[in-house]
C-alpha positions in Angstrom: 51.8 -9.8 42.0 52.1 -6.9 39.5 51.5 -9.4 36.7 48.3 -10.6 38.3 47.0 -7.1 38.9 47.7 -6.2 35.3 45.9 -9.3 34.1 42.9 -8.5 36.3 42.8 -4.9 34.9 42.7 -6.3 31.4 39.8 -8.6 32.3 37.9 -5.7 33.8 38.6 -3.6 30.8 37.4 -6.3 28.5 34.2 -6.6 30.5 33.7 -2.8 30.3 34.2 -2.9 26.6 31.7 -5.7 26.3 29.1 -3.8 28.3 29.7 -0.7 26.1 29.0 -2.6 22.9 25.7 -1.5 21.5 23.0 -3.6 19.9 21.6 -2.6 16.5 18.5 -4.0 14.8 18.6 -3.8 11.0 15.3 -4.6 9.2 15.5 -6.1 5.8 19.0 -7.4 6.5 19.3 -10.5 4.4 20.5 -8.9 1.1 21.6 -5.8 -0.6 22.2 -2.7 1.5 20.8 -4.4 4.6 23.2 -7.3 4.4 26.1 -4.9 3.8 25.0 -3.0 6.9 25.0 -6.2 9.0 28.6 -6.9 8.0 29.6 -3.3 8.6 28.2 -3.1 12.1 29.5 -6.6 13.0 33.0 -5.6 11.8 32.8 -2.5 14.0 32.1 -4.6 17.1 28.3 -4.0 17.5 25.9 -6.8 18.6 23.8 -7.2 15.5 20.3 -8.5 15.0 18.5 -8.4 11.6 15.1 -9.3 10.5 14.1 -10.6 7.1 11.0 -11.6 5.3 11.7 -14.7 3.2 15.3 -15.1 2.2 16.0 -17.8 4.8 19.1 -19.4 3.0 20.8 -16.0 2.6 19.9 -14.9 6.1 21.3 -18.1 7.7 24.5 -17.8 5.7 24.9 -14.1 6.7 24.3 -15.0 10.4 26.9 -17.7 10.2 29.4 -15.3 8.6 28.9 -12.4 11.0 27.6 -13.9 14.2 24.5 -11.8 13.9 21.1 -12.9 15.1 18.7 -13.5 12.2 14.9 -13.4 12.8 12.3 -14.1 10.2 9.5 -11.5 10.6 6.8 -9.7 8.6 7.6 -6.1 9.4 4.2 -5.0 8.2 2.5 -6.8 11.1 2.7 -5.1 14.5 2.6 -8.4 16.5 5.4 -9.9 14.4 7.5 -6.7 14.9 7.0 -6.8 18.7 7.8 -10.5 18.8 11.0 -9.8 16.8 12.1 -7.3 19.4 11.4 -9.7 22.2 13.7 -12.2 20.5 16.4 -9.6 20.3 16.0 -8.7 24.0 16.3 -12.3 25.1 19.3 -13.1 22.9 21.5 -10.0 23.0 19.8 -7.2 25.0 18.2 -3.8 24.6 18.7 -1.7 21.5 21.2 1.1 21.0 20.3 1.7 17.4 17.7 0.9 14.7 18.1 0.8 11.0 14.9 0.8 9.0 16.0 -0.7 5.8 13.1 -3.1 5.0 11.4 -2.1 1.8 9.9 -3.0 -1.5 10.0 -1.5 -5.0 7.6 -1.2 -7.9 7.5 0.4 -11.3 4.2 1.3 -12.8 2.4 4.1 -14.6 0.4 6.2 -12.1 -2.9 5.7 -14.0 -2.5 1.9 -13.6 -1.9 1.8 -9.9 -4.4 -0.2 -7.8 -5.4 -0.1 -4.2 -3.4 -3.3 -3.7 -0.3 -1.6 -5.2 -0.7 1.3 -2.8 -1.0 -1.0 0.2 1.9 -3.2 -0.9 4.4 -0.3 -1.3 3.2 1.9 1.6 3.1 -1.0 4.0 6.5 -2.3 2.9 8.3 1.1 3.0 6.4 3.2 5.5 4.3 1.0 7.8 7.3 -1.3 8.5 9.3 1.7 9.7 6.4 3.0 11.8 6.1 -0.3 13.6 9.8 -0.8 14.1 10.4 2.7 15.4 7.5 2.4 17.9 8.8 -0.9 19.1 12.4 0.4 19.5 11.6 3.7 21.2 11.2 2.4 24.8 14.8 1.0 24.8 16.2 4.3 23.4 14.2 6.6 25.6 15.1 4.6 28.7 18.8 5.1 28.0 18.4 8.7 26.8 20.7 7.7 23.9 20.7 6.0 20.6 20.2 6.4 16.9 17.6 5.7 14.3 18.4 5.6 10.6 15.8 5.3 7.9 16.7 4.2 4.4 14.9 6.3 1.8 16.0 6.8 -1.8 17.1 9.5 -4.3 13.6 9.1 -5.8 12.2 10.2 -2.5 14.1 13.4 -2.9 13.8 14.0 -6.7 10.8 11.9 -7.8 10.9 9.5 -10.7 8.6 8.8 -13.7 6.7 5.5 -13.3 7.8 5.3 -9.7 5.5 7.8 -8.2 4.2 5.4 -5.5 7.7 4.3 -4.5 8.9 7.9 -4.5 5.9 8.9 -2.3 6.6 6.2 0.2 10.3 7.1 0.4 9.5 10.8 0.7 7.3 9.9 3.6 10.3 8.3 5.3 12.1 11.6 4.9 9.3 13.5 6.5 9.1 11.0 9.3 12.8 11.3 9.9 12.8 15.1 10.2 9.7 15.1 12.4 11.1 12.5 14.8 14.4 14.3 15.0 12.5 17.3 16.4 10.3 15.1 18.7 13.1 12.9 20.1 16.0 15.2 20.3 15.6 16.1 24.0 15.5 12.4 24.7 19.0 12.1 23.4 17.9 10.2 20.3 19.3 11.1 16.9 17.2 10.4 13.8 18.7 10.6 10.3 18.1 9.3 6.9 20.2 8.0 4.0 19.0 8.4 0.5 20.9 6.1 -1.8 21.2 6.7 -5.5 21.3 3.9 -8.0 23.0 1.0 -6.1 24.2 -2.3 -7.6 21.7 -4.5 -5.8 19.2 -7.2 -6.7 16.4 -4.6 -6.3 17.7 -2.7 -9.3 17.9 -5.9 -11.4 14.5 -4.9 -12.7 16.4 -2.5 -15.0 18.0 -3.8 -18.2 21.8 -3.3 -18.8 21.2 -0.3 -21.0 19.1 1.5 -18.4 21.6 0.8 -15.7 24.4 2.1 -17.9 22.4 5.3 -18.6 21.8 5.8 -14.9 25.5 5.3 -14.1 26.3 8.0 -16.7 24.0 10.4 -14.9 26.1 10.1 -11.8 28.9 12.6 -11.4 31.2 9.7 -10.6 30.1 7.8 -13.7 29.2 4.6 -12.0 26.7 2.7 -9.8 27.1 2.7 -6.1 27.9 -0.4 -4.0 25.9 -1.6 -1.0 28.9 -1.3 1.2 29.2 2.4 0.5 25.7 3.0 1.8 26.3 0.7 4.7 29.3 2.7 5.8 27.2 5.9 5.8 24.5 4.2 7.9 27.1 2.9 10.4 28.6 6.4 10.7 25.2 8.0 11.4 24.8 5.5 14.3 28.2 6.1 15.7 29.5 8.5 18.3 31.3 10.3 15.5 27.9 11.6 14.4 26.9 12.6 17.9 25.7 16.1 16.8 24.0 15.0 13.6 20.2 14.7 13.5 17.4 15.3 11.2 19.6 15.1 8.1 19.1 13.3 4.8 22.5 12.0 3.6 22.5 11.4 -0.1 24.8 8.5 -1.1 24.3 9.1 -4.8 27.7 9.6 -6.4 26.4 13.0 -7.4 23.2 11.7 -9.1 21.3 14.5 -7.3 23.0 17.4 -5.6 
């Protein structure tokens, strides 16, 4: 009889642990920092959903690897964002955390920027976060708990020549993060930001080897960062270990900017 009771206790404990597992939605999750974040959260026992724009083959492979839910969606279209959240609710439940990682990059002289350039970068980096956060808030407010992490950039902190538009959009994410931390704190929602330095991702493949080597030398650690290093910082900010951390910009830069 004692053995049966013990077995039932283990079953109940397993059910409680399952109920306690949180769901995270990672935007822009098919590659780079986003894909590393999908792996990090999945390894930590979270239920993971990620959205992606066009990298279907990579997204399907990542979903098969991690058990995450992959959803193709245009994060710059409000209807598509809401539909994405609906899929998440149907498949794995309400959100406990949101990671706004979807983004685009562009290098161009400021005098050469066009209206189309402005819309492309601001939509990809800021509007996408605006829509995702508004969609996620009802879940988080309902539970009086949860975390939002935006992914900015060291250029959003320090600025960069020929990347003024990109830097402006990423600085906008920092302002959004700080403002929402004030606005949502009493609802139990923490809002933080990571500002990666030069990370070894496909997005930085626009730079030639000499430029990347020079950027690595400017880091105090003398190297480029890895996507997994940023992903661990994101996961920590969403965890209970960061329960009293909000409104912060965490630089994952190897000392590129201090």
